[in-house]
N, CA, C and O atoms as a MOPAC input file, in Angstrom:
PM7 MOZYME 1SCF
protein

 N     -0.03200 1    -1.46900 1   -34.20800 1
 C      0.31400 1    -0.14500 1   -34.32900 1
 C      1.45100 1     0.03000 1   -35.28200 1
 O      2.51100 1    -0.55000 1   -35.05300 1
 N      1.30300 1     0.80800 1   -36.36000 1
 C      2.42700 1     1.00800 1   -37.31800 1
 C      3.07200 1     2.21000 1   -36.83200 1
 O      2.41100 1     3.14400 1   -36.37800 1
 N      4.53400 1     2.22700 1   -36.92200 1
 C      5.23700 1     3.18200 1   -36.49900 1
 C      6.34700 1     3.55400 1   -37.39200 1
 O      7.32700 1     2.82300 1   -37.53700 1
 N      6.19300 1     4.76700 1   -38.03800 1
 C      7.31800 1     5.13300 1   -39.08200 1
 C      8.41000 1     5.70500 1   -38.34800 1
 O      9.37200 1     6.03000 1   -39.04400 1
 N      8.49600 1     5.89900 1   -37.16200 1
 C      9.71600 1     6.48600 1   -36.52200 1
 C     10.89800 1     5.68400 1   -36.74300 1
 O     10.82700 1     4.48500 1   -37.00800 1
 N     12.24300 1     6.47200 1   -36.61500 1
 C     13.44200 1     5.60300 1   -36.74300 1
 C     14.03900 1     5.37000 1   -35.37900 1
 O     14.73600 1     4.37400 1   -35.18300 1
 N     13.80300 1     6.21800 1   -34.46000 1
 C     14.28000 1     5.96400 1   -33.03100 1
 C     13.06200 1     6.18500 1   -32.13400 1
 O     12.08400 1     6.85100 1   -32.47200 1
 N     13.21500 1     5.54400 1   -30.92000 1
 C     12.13000 1     5.51800 1   -29.98100 1
 C     12.90500 1     5.85000 1   -28.60400 1
 O     14.04600 1     5.45000 1   -28.37600 1
 N     12.21800 1     6.55200 1   -27.80600 1
 C     12.74600 1     6.79000 1   -26.37700 1
 C     12.25700 1     5.69500 1   -25.57700 1
 O     11.36100 1     4.96400 1   -25.99900 1
 N     12.82200 1     5.52900 1   -24.38400 1
 C     12.42600 1     4.66600 1   -23.44200 1
 C     10.85900 1     4.65100 1   -23.00500 1
 O     10.16200 1     3.65200 1   -22.82500 1
 N     10.51700 1     5.90700 1   -22.89100 1
 C      9.07600 1     6.14000 1   -22.66500 1
 C      8.22500 1     5.72800 1   -23.83800 1
 O      7.12300 1     5.22800 1   -23.61100 1
 N      8.62600 1     5.88900 1   -25.01300 1
 C      7.83700 1     5.44900 1   -26.31000 1
 C      7.58000 1     3.99000 1   -26.19200 1
 O      6.43000 1     3.56400 1   -26.29700 1
 N      8.59500 1     3.19900 1   -25.97700 1
 C      8.48200 1     1.75000 1   -25.93600 1
 C      7.72500 1     1.35000 1   -24.71400 1
 O      6.89900 1     0.44100 1   -24.79500 1
 N      7.94900 1     1.96100 1   -23.59400 1
 C      7.11900 1     1.58700 1   -22.36000 1
 C      5.86300 1     1.79700 1   -22.51100 1
 O      5.11400 1     0.94500 1   -22.03300 1
 N      5.30300 1     2.89200 1   -23.16000 1
 C      3.87300 1     3.05100 1   -23.55000 1
 C      3.34700 1     2.18800 1   -24.47400 1
 O      2.26500 1     1.63200 1   -24.28200 1
 N      4.08200 1     2.00500 1   -25.57400 1
 C      3.56400 1     1.15600 1   -26.62400 1
 C      3.23100 1    -0.30400 1   -26.23500 1
 O      2.19000 1    -0.89400 1   -26.52600 1
 N      4.30300 1    -0.80700 1   -25.51500 1
 C      4.23200 1    -2.18000 1   -25.04100 1
 C      3.70700 1    -2.42200 1   -23.68100 1
 O      3.64400 1    -3.58800 1   -23.29100 1
 N      3.30200 1    -1.40800 1   -22.87400 1
 C      2.80400 1    -1.64200 1   -21.61700 1
 C      3.80300 1    -2.19300 1   -20.67900 1
 O      3.42600 1    -3.00400 1   -19.83300 1
 N      5.07900 1    -1.82100 1   -20.74700 1
 C      6.09600 1    -2.26000 1   -19.89400 1
 C      6.61400 1    -1.11500 1   -18.97100 1
 O      6.30200 1     0.04500 1   -19.23900 1
 N      7.34500 1    -1.38500 1   -17.96400 1
 C      7.87000 1    -0.36600 1   -17.18300 1
 C      9.33100 1     0.03900 1   -17.73400 1
 O      9.99100 1    -0.73100 1   -18.43200 1
 N      9.69000 1     1.08400 1   -17.42400 1
 C     11.01000 1     1.51000 1   -17.71000 1
 C     12.11300 1     0.62700 1   -17.15300 1
 O     13.14000 1     0.39200 1   -17.78900 1
 N     11.83200 1     0.09300 1   -15.80700 1
 C     12.64800 1    -0.70200 1   -15.23900 1
 C     12.95200 1    -2.11600 1   -16.00100 1
 O     14.05500 1    -2.65700 1   -16.07200 1
 N     11.74500 1    -2.58400 1   -16.54500 1
 C     11.78200 1    -3.74700 1   -17.36800 1
 C     12.66500 1    -3.57200 1   -18.71900 1
 O     13.33100 1    -4.51000 1   -19.15700 1
 N     12.62200 1    -2.32900 1   -19.33300 1
 C     13.34200 1    -2.04500 1   -20.45800 1
 C     14.78800 1    -1.98700 1   -20.11000 1
 O     15.59200 1    -2.51600 1   -20.87800 1
 N     15.19800 1    -1.39100 1   -19.01700 1
 C     16.53100 1    -1.27000 1   -18.60000 1
 C     17.00600 1    -2.64200 1   -18.29100 1
 O     18.13000 1    -2.97800 1   -18.66500 1
 N     16.23000 1    -3.47400 1   -17.62700 1
 C     16.53300 1    -4.89000 1   -17.42300 1
 C     16.88200 1    -5.61500 1   -18.65600 1
 O     17.96300 1    -6.20100 1   -18.71200 1
 N     16.08100 1    -5.62700 1   -19.62600 1
 C     16.29500 1    -6.14600 1   -20.96800 1
 C     17.55700 1    -5.74100 1   -21.54600 1
 O     18.26800 1    -6.52300 1   -22.17600 1
 N     17.85300 1    -4.48200 1   -21.33100 1
 C     19.09500 1    -3.94800 1   -21.76600 1
 C     20.23800 1    -4.45700 1   -21.12900 1
 O     21.25500 1    -4.71100 1   -21.77400 1
 N     20.14800 1    -4.64500 1   -19.78900 1
 C     21.29200 1    -5.23700 1   -18.97600 1
 C     21.36500 1    -6.68100 1   -19.43800 1
 O     22.50900 1    -7.13500 1   -19.45700 1
 N     20.44100 1    -7.45800 1   -19.79600 1
 C     20.59700 1    -8.80700 1   -20.28600 1
 C     20.97500 1    -8.95400 1   -21.75300 1
 O     21.04200 1   -10.07500 1   -22.25700 1
 N     21.22600 1    -7.83100 1   -22.46100 1
 C     21.80200 1    -7.89500 1   -23.83300 1
 C     20.67300 1    -8.13700 1   -24.67300 1
 O     20.94600 1    -8.52500 1   -25.80900 1
 N     19.35800 1    -7.98600 1   -24.35400 1
 C     18.25500 1    -8.17200 1   -25.40500 1
 C     18.12100 1    -6.94700 1   -26.16700 1
 O     17.75400 1    -7.01800 1   -27.34000 1
 N     18.37500 1    -5.85100 1   -25.63600 1
 C     18.11900 1    -4.62200 1   -26.24400 1
 C     19.43100 1    -3.71400 1   -26.24200 1
 O     20.08000 1    -3.59300 1   -25.20300 1
 N     19.75600 1    -3.16700 1   -27.25800 1
 C     21.11000 1    -2.23600 1   -27.28800 1
 C     20.84100 1    -0.89700 1   -27.74900 1
 O     21.25200 1    -0.58500 1   -28.86700 1
 N     20.14800 1     0.02000 1   -26.98200 1
 C     19.84200 1     1.38300 1   -27.46400 1
 C     21.23300 1     2.12200 1   -27.48700 1
 O     22.19400 1     1.73700 1   -26.82200 1
 N     21.24700 1     3.26900 1   -28.35300 1
 C     22.37900 1     4.08200 1   -28.30200 1
 C     22.14500 1     5.17600 1   -27.39200 1
 O     20.99000 1     5.49200 1   -27.10500 1
 N     23.21600 1     5.82800 1   -26.87800 1
 C     22.99100 1     6.77500 1   -25.76500 1
 C     23.20900 1     8.26900 1   -26.47200 1
 O     24.09300 1     8.45000 1   -27.30900 1
 N     22.41500 1     9.18000 1   -26.09200 1
 C     22.51800 1    10.59400 1   -26.52300 1
 C     22.32000 1    11.18500 1   -25.21900 1
 O     21.21300 1    11.30300 1   -24.69400 1
 N     23.53300 1    11.59500 1   -24.64900 1
 C     23.58100 1    12.16600 1   -23.41100 1
 C     23.12400 1    11.24100 1   -22.34800 1
 O     23.68500 1    10.15400 1   -22.20400 1
 N     22.11200 1    11.62000 1   -21.57800 1
 C     21.39500 1    10.69700 1   -20.63100 1
 C     20.37900 1     9.87100 1   -21.18900 1
 O     19.91900 1     8.92600 1   -20.54800 1
 N     19.98300 1    10.16600 1   -22.37400 1
 C     18.85500 1     9.43900 1   -23.05000 1
 C     19.31600 1     8.15200 1   -23.81100 1
 O     20.38800 1     8.04400 1   -24.40600 1
 N     18.31300 1     7.15800 1   -23.70000 1
 C     18.43000 1     5.99700 1   -24.46200 1
 C     17.59900 1     6.10900 1   -25.84400 1
 O     16.42100 1     6.46400 1   -25.86600 1
 N     18.23600 1     5.81800 1   -26.82800 1
 C     17.44600 1     5.85700 1   -28.05900 1
 C     17.44000 1     4.55000 1   -28.72100 1
 O     18.47600 1     4.04000 1   -29.14900 1
 N     16.10900 1     3.91800 1   -28.82600 1
 C     16.06100 1     2.56400 1   -29.29200 1
 C     15.80800 1     2.67100 1   -30.85800 1
 O     15.18000 1     3.60800 1   -31.35200 1
 N     16.34000 1     1.65400 1   -31.57200 1
 C     16.14100 1     1.58600 1   -33.07600 1
 C     14.90000 1     0.76000 1   -33.27500 1
 O     14.29700 1     0.21000 1   -32.35300 1
 N     14.54400 1     0.70800 1   -34.61000 1
 C     13.44700 1    -0.09100 1   -34.96300 1
 C     13.86300 1    -1.57700 1   -34.69500 1
 O     12.98700 1    -2.37600 1   -34.36500 1
 N     15.08500 1    -1.95400 1   -34.81700 1
 C     15.59300 1    -3.30200 1   -34.55600 1
 C     15.25300 1    -3.65500 1   -32.99900 1
 O     14.70700 1    -4.70800 1   -32.66800 1
 N     15.62300 1    -2.70700 1   -32.15700 1
 C     15.45000 1    -2.84300 1   -30.69700 1
 C     13.86000 1    -3.00100 1   -30.33700 1
 O     13.40300 1    -3.71500 1   -29.44500 1
 N     13.16000 1    -2.20800 1   -31.19400 1
 C     11.59500 1    -2.26700 1   -31.04300 1
 C     11.08100 1    -3.71600 1   -31.38000 1
 O     10.31700 1    -4.38300 1   -30.68200 1
 N     11.66300 1    -4.08900 1   -32.62100 1
 C     11.16800 1    -5.58000 1   -33.13400 1
 C     11.84100 1    -6.61100 1   -32.10600 1
 O     11.20500 1    -7.63800 1   -31.86600 1
 N     13.01000 1    -6.42600 1   -31.51600 1
 C     13.43200 1    -7.47800 1   -30.45700 1
 C     12.60800 1    -7.34000 1   -29.28800 1
 O     12.31800 1    -8.37500 1   -28.68900 1
 N     12.13800 1    -6.12900 1   -28.81600 1
 C     11.29400 1    -6.01300 1   -27.62500 1
 C     10.07100 1    -6.89200 1   -27.88300 1
 O      9.70900 1    -7.73200 1   -27.05900 1
 N      9.42600 1    -6.67800 1   -29.07500 1
 C      8.23100 1    -7.30000 1   -29.36000 1
 C      8.25100 1    -8.81300 1   -29.36400 1
 O      7.29100 1    -9.48300 1   -28.98300 1
 N      9.52600 1    -9.38300 1   -29.86700 1
 C      9.86300 1   -10.77000 1   -29.81400 1
 C     10.06400 1   -11.17500 1   -28.39500 1
 O      9.59100 1   -12.25100 1   -28.02900 1
 N     10.71900 1   -10.42100 1   -27.55900 1
 C     11.02100 1   -10.79300 1   -26.20500 1
 C      9.72700 1   -10.91500 1   -25.47100 1
 O      9.52000 1   -11.94600 1   -24.83200 1
 N      8.83800 1    -9.96100 1   -25.50100 1
 C      7.55000 1   -10.04100 1   -24.84500 1
 C      6.60400 1   -11.22900 1   -25.42800 1
 O      5.87200 1   -11.81400 1   -24.63100 1
 N      6.60300 1   -11.55000 1   -26.61900 1
 C      6.08900 1   -12.69100 1   -27.16000 1
 C      6.56400 1   -14.00400 1   -26.61600 1
 O      5.81000 1   -14.90000 1   -26.23500 1
 N      7.88500 1   -14.05000 1   -26.60900 1
 C      8.54700 1   -15.23100 1   -26.03600 1
 C      8.29800 1   -15.39500 1   -24.57100 1
 O      8.18700 1   -16.52400 1   -24.09300 1
 N      8.21200 1   -14.40700 1   -23.89700 1
 C      7.85200 1   -14.54400 1   -22.32900 1
 C      6.48700 1   -15.06400 1   -22.29600 1
 O      6.20500 1   -16.04000 1   -21.60100 1
 N      5.50900 1   -14.37000 1   -23.11500 1
 C      4.03900 1   -14.79600 1   -22.96600 1
 C      3.87700 1   -16.28000 1   -23.32000 1
 O      2.92800 1   -16.84500 1   -22.77700 1
 N      4.65500 1   -17.00400 1   -24.14600 1
 C      4.38600 1   -18.24400 1   -24.46300 1
 C      5.40500 1   -19.22400 1   -23.65300 1
 O      5.48400 1   -20.42600 1   -23.90800 1
 N      6.14100 1   -18.60000 1   -22.69200 1
 C      6.73000 1   -19.48300 1   -21.78900 1
 C      8.22100 1   -19.66100 1   -21.85000 1
 O      8.80100 1   -20.46100 1   -21.11500 1
 N      8.90300 1   -18.82900 1   -22.82800 1
 C     10.28500 1   -19.09900 1   -22.91600 1
 C     11.10300 1   -18.29000 1   -21.95000 1
 O     10.69600 1   -17.16700 1   -21.65200 1
 N     12.26300 1   -18.77400 1   -21.41300 1
 C     13.09300 1   -18.02200 1   -20.45400 1
 C     13.74100 1   -17.00700 1   -21.34100 1
 O     13.72400 1   -17.05200 1   -22.57100 1
 N     14.31900 1   -16.08200 1   -20.60600 1
 C     15.02600 1   -14.99800 1   -21.40400 1
 C     16.33800 1   -15.43900 1   -21.89400 1
 O     16.91000 1   -14.87200 1   -22.82500 1
 N     16.81200 1   -16.44800 1   -21.26500 1
 C     18.07200 1   -17.11500 1   -21.83900 1
 C     17.73500 1   -17.70300 1   -23.23900 1
 O     18.47200 1   -17.46100 1   -24.19500 1
 N     16.56200 1   -18.51700 1   -23.36800 1
 C     16.16100 1   -19.13700 1   -24.59400 1
 C     15.78700 1   -18.07600 1   -25.64700 1
 O     16.06300 1   -18.26000 1   -26.83300 1
 N     15.14100 1   -16.93600 1   -25.20500 1
 C     14.89000 1   -15.78200 1   -26.03900 1
 C     16.05100 1   -15.17700 1   -26.74300 1
 O     16.09700 1   -14.92000 1   -27.94600 1
 N     17.03700 1   -14.96700 1   -25.81100 1
 C     18.34000 1   -14.41300 1   -26.23800 1
 C     18.98800 1   -15.23800 1   -27.27900 1
 O     19.47500 1   -14.75000 1   -28.29900 1
 N     18.98200 1   -16.52900 1   -26.99100 1
 C     19.58400 1   -17.57500 1   -27.89100 1
 C     19.01200 1   -17.32600 1   -29.47000 1
 O     19.68100 1   -17.22100 1   -30.49800 1
 N     17.73500 1   -17.27700 1   -29.32200 1
 C     17.05200 1   -17.13100 1   -30.62300 1
 C     17.21500 1   -15.79800 1   -31.26300 1
 O     17.32800 1   -15.74300 1   -32.48700 1
 N     17.23600 1   -14.73600 1   -30.55100 1
 C     17.53500 1   -13.44900 1   -30.99200 1
 C     18.88600 1   -13.31000 1   -31.57200 1
 O     19.08800 1   -12.71900 1   -32.63200 1
 N     19.90800 1   -13.92400 1   -30.78200 1
 C     21.27100 1   -13.69700 1   -31.32500 1
 C     21.43100 1   -14.51300 1   -32.55500 1
 O     22.34800 1   -14.13800 1   -33.28600 1
 N     20.78700 1   -15.48300 1   -32.92800 1
 C     21.01100 1   -16.17200 1   -34.16900 1
 C     20.56900 1   -15.13600 1   -35.38500 1
 O     21.05200 1   -15.30700 1   -36.50400 1
 N     19.69300 1   -14.11900 1   -35.14700 1
 C     19.37300 1   -13.29600 1   -36.00300 1
 C     20.70500 1   -12.31500 1   -36.54100 1
 O     20.85200 1   -11.83000 1   -37.66300 1
 N     21.57700 1   -12.20500 1   -35.39200 1
 C     22.69200 1   -11.39900 1   -35.86100 1
 C     23.83000 1   -12.17300 1   -36.34600 1
 O     24.88700 1   -11.57300 1   -36.54000 1
 N     23.75200 1   -13.41100 1   -36.56400 1
 C     24.82500 1   -14.25100 1   -37.21700 1
 C     24.60500 1   -14.06800 1   -38.80900 1
 O     23.50300 1   -14.22600 1   -39.33400 1
 N     25.71600 1   -13.73400 1   -39.48000 1
 C     25.47800 1   -13.61600 1   -40.85200 1
 C     25.07000 1   -14.86000 1   -41.48400 1
 O     25.66500 1   -15.89200 1   -41.17400 1
 N     24.10500 1   -14.88500 1   -42.35300 1
 C     23.70000 1   -15.98300 1   -42.95900 1
 C     22.99400 1   -16.99100 1   -42.09100 1
 O     22.75100 1   -18.12700 1   -42.49700 1
 N     22.65800 1   -16.54900 1   -40.85700 1
 C     21.98000 1   -17.39900 1   -39.89300 1
 C     20.42800 1   -17.68400 1   -39.96000 1
 O     19.77200 1   -18.33900 1   -39.15000 1
 N     20.02400 1   -17.10600 1   -41.00200 1
 C     18.53200 1   -17.09600 1   -41.15900 1
 C     17.89900 1   -18.67000 1   -41.06700 1
 O     16.93000 1   -18.97600 1   -40.37300 1
 N     18.56800 1   -19.46900 1   -41.80900 1
 C     18.08100 1   -20.84900 1   -42.00200 1
 C     18.33000 1   -21.56500 1   -40.60800 1
 O     17.47300 1   -22.30700 1   -40.12700 1
 N     19.50300 1   -21.32000 1   -40.00000 1
 C     19.84700 1   -21.95200 1   -38.75300 1
 C     18.94000 1   -21.40000 1   -37.66800 1
 O     18.54200 1   -22.13000 1   -36.76000 1
 N     18.62600 1   -20.18000 1   -37.74700 1
 C     17.69500 1   -19.53300 1   -36.65600 1
 C     16.29500 1   -20.15600 1   -36.92400 1
 O     15.66000 1   -20.59200 1   -35.96300 1
 N     15.87300 1   -20.21000 1   -37.95500 1
 C     14.56600 1   -21.02500 1   -38.24800 1
 C     14.44600 1   -22.30900 1   -37.64100 1
 O     13.43800 1   -22.62100 1   -37.00700 1
 N     15.65300 1   -23.25300 1   -37.83600 1
 C     15.59800 1   -24.49200 1   -37.45400 1
 C     15.65600 1   -24.53600 1   -35.86300 1
 O     14.96900 1   -25.38400 1   -35.29100 1
 N     16.40700 1   -23.70300 1   -35.15900 1
 C     16.56000 1   -23.65100 1   -33.74600 1
 C     15.31300 1   -23.21500 1   -33.12100 1
 O     14.87100 1   -23.76200 1   -32.11100 1
 N     14.67800 1   -22.12600 1   -33.77500 1
 C     13.41500 1   -21.64400 1   -33.40400 1
 C     12.31600 1   -22.70600 1   -33.42800 1
 O     11.47600 1   -22.77300 1   -32.53100 1
 N     12.33900 1   -23.47900 1   -34.40800 1
 C     11.29300 1   -24.65600 1   -34.63500 1
 C     11.49000 1   -25.63400 1   -33.58400 1
 O     10.52100 1   -26.08300 1   -32.97200 1
 N     12.80100 1   -26.03300 1   -33.30800 1
 C     12.93800 1   -27.04400 1   -32.23200 1
 C     12.59000 1   -26.48000 1   -30.93500 1
 O     12.11000 1   -27.24500 1   -30.09900 1
 N     12.76900 1   -25.20200 1   -30.63700 1
 C     12.33400 1   -24.66200 1   -29.36700 1
 C     10.79400 1   -24.51600 1   -29.32800 1
 O     10.19200 1   -24.72000 1   -28.27300 1
 N     10.18600 1   -24.18500 1   -30.39500 1
 C      8.72100 1   -24.08500 1   -30.32200 1
 C      8.17800 1   -25.42000 1   -30.17500 1
 O      7.15900 1   -25.51900 1   -29.49200 1
 N      8.73400 1   -26.59300 1   -30.75700 1
 C      8.14700 1   -27.98100 1   -30.67100 1
 C      8.31300 1   -28.31500 1   -29.06900 1
 O      7.39900 1   -28.81300 1   -28.41300 1
 N      9.54100 1   -27.99100 1   -28.54900 1
 C      9.84900 1   -28.31000 1   -27.20000 1
 C      8.86000 1   -27.67100 1   -26.12700 1
 O      8.41900 1   -28.27700 1   -25.15100 1
 N      8.57500 1   -26.32000 1   -26.47000 1
 C      7.71000 1   -25.62700 1   -25.61600 1
 C      6.21500 1   -26.11600 1   -25.79800 1
 O      5.44600 1   -26.18000 1   -24.83900 1
 N      5.89300 1   -26.41900 1   -26.94500 1
 C      4.56800 1   -26.90900 1   -27.17000 1
 C      4.38400 1   -28.22600 1   -26.25800 1
 O      3.37900 1   -28.41600 1   -25.57400 1
 N      5.41200 1   -29.06000 1   -26.32800 1
 C      5.34100 1   -30.33700 1   -25.53200 1
 C      5.16000 1   -30.00000 1   -24.09500 1
 O      4.30300 1   -30.57300 1   -23.42400 1
 N      5.92400 1   -29.10600 1   -23.61600 1
 C      5.93300 1   -28.67300 1   -22.19600 1
 C      4.62100 1   -28.14500 1   -21.80300 1
 O      4.04400 1   -28.55300 1   -20.79500 1
 N      4.08200 1   -27.13900 1   -22.67000 1
 C      2.66800 1   -26.66100 1   -22.43800 1
 C      1.55500 1   -27.62400 1   -22.43500 1
 O      0.58200 1   -27.50100 1   -21.69100 1
 N      1.73700 1   -28.73800 1   -23.41400 1
 C      0.69200 1   -29.64300 1   -23.38600 1
 C      0.68300 1   -30.50500 1   -22.01300 1
 O     -0.34700 1   -30.84300 1   -21.42900 1
 N      1.96200 1   -30.79300 1   -21.61000 1
 C      2.05300 1   -31.54800 1   -20.42200 1
 C      1.43400 1   -30.73700 1   -19.25900 1
 O      0.70900 1   -31.31600 1   -18.44900 1
 N      1.67500 1   -29.51900 1   -19.15800 1
 C      1.13500 1   -28.49500 1   -18.14100 1
 C     -0.27700 1   -28.72900 1   -18.31900 1
 O     -0.93800 1   -29.10900 1   -17.35200 1
 N     -0.82600 1   -28.54100 1   -19.46400 1
 C     -2.26400 1   -28.53300 1   -19.63800 1
 C     -2.93800 1   -29.90100 1   -19.09900 1
 O     -4.00900 1   -29.88600 1   -18.49300 1
 N     -2.25500 1   -31.02100 1   -19.35800 1
 C     -2.82900 1   -32.30500 1   -18.82400 1
 C     -2.73700 1   -32.16800 1   -17.39000 1
 O     -3.70900 1   -32.53900 1   -16.73100 1
 N     -1.65400 1   -31.66200 1   -16.75800 1
 C     -1.72900 1   -31.71900 1   -15.30900 1
 C     -2.77600 1   -30.75800 1   -14.68900 1
 O     -3.38500 1   -31.03900 1   -13.65600 1
 N     -2.94100 1   -29.65600 1   -15.35100 1
 C     -4.06900 1   -28.73200 1   -14.94600 1
 C     -5.35200 1   -29.35100 1   -15.13800 1
 O     -6.24400 1   -29.12700 1   -14.32000 1
 N     -5.53900 1   -30.06900 1   -16.07700 1
 C     -6.83900 1   -30.69600 1   -16.29300 1
 C     -7.14400 1   -31.90100 1   -15.24800 1
 O     -8.25800 1   -32.19000 1   -14.81200 1
 N     -5.98500 1   -32.50500 1   -14.95900 1
 C     -6.08500 1   -33.55800 1   -13.74400 1
 C     -6.42800 1   -32.96700 1   -12.38900 1
 O     -7.18400 1   -33.45800 1   -11.55100 1
 N     -5.71100 1   -31.77100 1   -12.30900 1
 C     -5.88300 1   -31.01600 1   -11.01400 1
 C     -7.35900 1   -30.59900 1   -10.85900 1
 O     -7.92600 1   -30.74400 1    -9.77600 1
 N     -7.99400 1   -30.07600 1   -11.94600 1
 C     -9.36300 1   -29.65700 1   -12.03400 1
 C    -10.21000 1   -30.82800 1   -11.73700 1
 O    -11.05700 1   -30.70500 1   -10.85200 1
 N    -10.09200 1   -31.92400 1   -12.34900 1
 C    -10.87700 1   -33.06500 1   -12.23800 1
 C    -11.05800 1   -33.45900 1   -10.57000 1
 O    -12.09100 1   -33.65800 1    -9.93000 1
 N     -9.62300 1   -33.48600 1   -10.13900 1
 C     -9.62600 1   -33.98300 1    -8.72300 1
 C    -10.26000 1   -32.91400 1    -7.84000 1
 O    -10.98800 1   -33.26500 1    -6.91200 1
 N    -10.00900 1   -31.58000 1    -8.09300 1
 C    -10.75500 1   -30.54000 1    -7.23000 1
 C    -12.07200 1   -30.48500 1    -7.40900 1
 O    -12.78700 1   -30.21400 1    -6.44400 1
 N    -12.59800 1   -30.71700 1    -8.60700 1
 C    -14.01800 1   -30.83100 1    -8.84600 1
 C    -14.66700 1   -31.96900 1    -8.00300 1
 O    -15.71800 1   -31.81400 1    -7.38200 1
 N    -13.97000 1   -33.09300 1    -8.03300 1
 C    -14.41400 1   -34.25200 1    -7.23400 1
 C    -14.47200 1   -34.02800 1    -5.79700 1
 O    -15.43800 1   -34.38900 1    -5.12500 1
 N    -13.33900 1   -33.37000 1    -5.26100 1
 C    -13.48000 1   -33.11400 1    -3.88000 1
 C    -14.49200 1   -31.96800 1    -3.42500 1
 O    -15.10600 1   -31.97400 1    -2.35800 1
 N    -14.55600 1   -31.10800 1    -4.28300 1
 C    -15.70900 1   -30.10100 1    -3.96000 1
 C    -16.99500 1   -30.69600 1    -4.04100 1
 O    -17.84300 1   -30.25000 1    -3.26900 1
 N    -17.35300 1   -31.71600 1    -4.90300 1
 C    -18.64600 1   -32.34900 1    -4.91500 1
 C    -18.78600 1   -33.20500 1    -3.67100 1
 O    -19.85900 1   -33.26500 1    -3.07000 1
 N    -17.79300 1   -33.81500 1    -3.31500 1
 C    -17.69600 1   -34.73900 1    -2.16800 1
 C    -18.09600 1   -33.92500 1    -0.89800 1
 O    -18.94800 1   -34.32200 1    -0.10200 1
 N    -17.42300 1   -32.77900 1    -0.77900 1
 C    -17.60900 1   -31.73800 1     0.30500 1
 C    -19.03400 1   -31.22600 1     0.40400 1
 O    -19.65300 1   -31.22100 1     1.46800 1
 N    -19.55400 1   -30.77400 1    -0.81000 1
 C    -20.80200 1   -30.39800 1    -0.93300 1
 C    -21.81300 1   -31.38200 1    -0.34900 1
 O    -22.65400 1   -31.06100 1     0.49000 1
 N    -21.66600 1   -32.58400 1    -0.85000 1
 C    -22.57500 1   -33.67900 1    -0.41400 1
 C    -22.51200 1   -33.89100 1     1.21600 1
 O    -23.50000 1   -33.92400 1     1.95000 1
 N    -21.17300 1   -34.02600 1     1.61600 1
 C    -20.96500 1   -34.03300 1     3.08600 1
 C    -21.70300 1   -32.92600 1     3.94600 1
 O    -22.34100 1   -33.18600 1     4.96700 1
 N    -21.54200 1   -31.66800 1     3.41500 1
 C    -22.04200 1   -30.58000 1     3.95800 1
 C    -23.51600 1   -30.69600 1     3.94200 1
 O    -24.10000 1   -30.51100 1     5.01000 1
 N    -24.15500 1   -30.95700 1     2.95300 1
 C    -25.68700 1   -31.12000 1     2.87900 1
 C    -26.10900 1   -32.22000 1     3.95700 1
 O    -27.05500 1   -32.02400 1     4.72000 1
 N    -25.39500 1   -33.31900 1     3.97000 1
 C    -25.75600 1   -34.35900 1     4.97300 1
 C    -25.71700 1   -33.83400 1     6.37100 1
 O    -26.59900 1   -34.13300 1     7.17600 1
 N    -24.73000 1   -33.07100 1     6.67000 1
 C    -24.48800 1   -32.59300 1     8.01700 1
 C    -25.50600 1   -31.45500 1     8.39900 1
 O    -25.92200 1   -31.27900 1     9.54400 1
 N    -25.83800 1   -30.74100 1     7.35800 1
 C    -26.79000 1   -29.63400 1     7.65100 1
 C    -28.13400 1   -30.28700 1     7.72800 1
 O    -28.90700 1   -29.78500 1     8.54300 1
 N    -28.56100 1   -31.31500 1     7.03100 1
 C    -29.89000 1   -31.93900 1     7.11000 1
 C    -29.79800 1   -32.65900 1     8.52500 1
 O    -30.82700 1   -32.62200 1     9.20000 1
 N    -28.84500 1   -33.21800 1     8.98000 1
 C    -28.67200 1   -33.85500 1    10.38200 1
 C    -28.96500 1   -33.00300 1    11.43300 1
 O    -29.71600 1   -33.36800 1    12.33800 1
 N    -28.31700 1   -31.61500 1    11.40600 1
 C    -28.49800 1   -30.70400 1    12.36600 1
 C    -29.92700 1   -30.01400 1    12.24500 1
 O    -30.47900 1   -29.50100 1    13.21800 1
 N    -30.42300 1   -30.04100 1    11.10200 1
 C    -31.84500 1   -29.55200 1    10.96600 1
 C    -32.82600 1   -30.51000 1    11.61300 1
 O    -33.77000 1   -30.07600 1    12.27400 1
 N    -32.63000 1   -31.73300 1    11.44300 1
 C    -33.64200 1   -32.71300 1    12.09100 1
 C    -33.51400 1   -32.68800 1    13.60200 1
 O    -34.49100 1   -32.85400 1    14.33200 1
 N    -32.27400 1   -32.47300 1    14.05700 1
 C    -32.11100 1   -32.43900 1    15.52800 1
 C    -32.71900 1   -31.15600 1    16.13300 1
 O    -33.11400 1   -31.15100 1    17.29900 1
 N    -32.79000 1   -30.09600 1    15.35700 1
 C    -33.30500 1   -28.91400 1    15.89700 1
 C    -34.82100 1   -28.99300 1    16.00300 1
 O    -35.42400 1   -28.34900 1    16.86300 1
 N    -35.43400 1   -29.78000 1    15.13100 1
 C    -36.86900 1   -29.79100 1    15.17500 1
 C    -37.38800 1   -30.35900 1    16.42700 1
 O    -38.60200 1   -30.43600 1    16.61300 1

């Protein structure tokens, strides 16, 4: 969705990204978003919108909010673009390693569960066949 707006309300962002108002306020409390106030209303900037998009992406791929904040904060450092890219790359590599390890563990669990299911099905068929022959 392309949005030419300069500011966004909490409701705008909640609808656009499918998050709750509470989640947005939580991200604000954690320093991930910094809307300006106009009376009782929060007005989010394009920068806040972009940061929210990155927060949600980071969460989806398994980063903690602390890690996400560290990467986002590097954007705010003057001349930190190169440093930010290096830090992000390192975190991406680390997360990929972590996810691959989880994938291996899940694959092993699936193999073990499949074996147990197959053994249980065989045992069940044998017992049902035994009961069937006794009933006759």
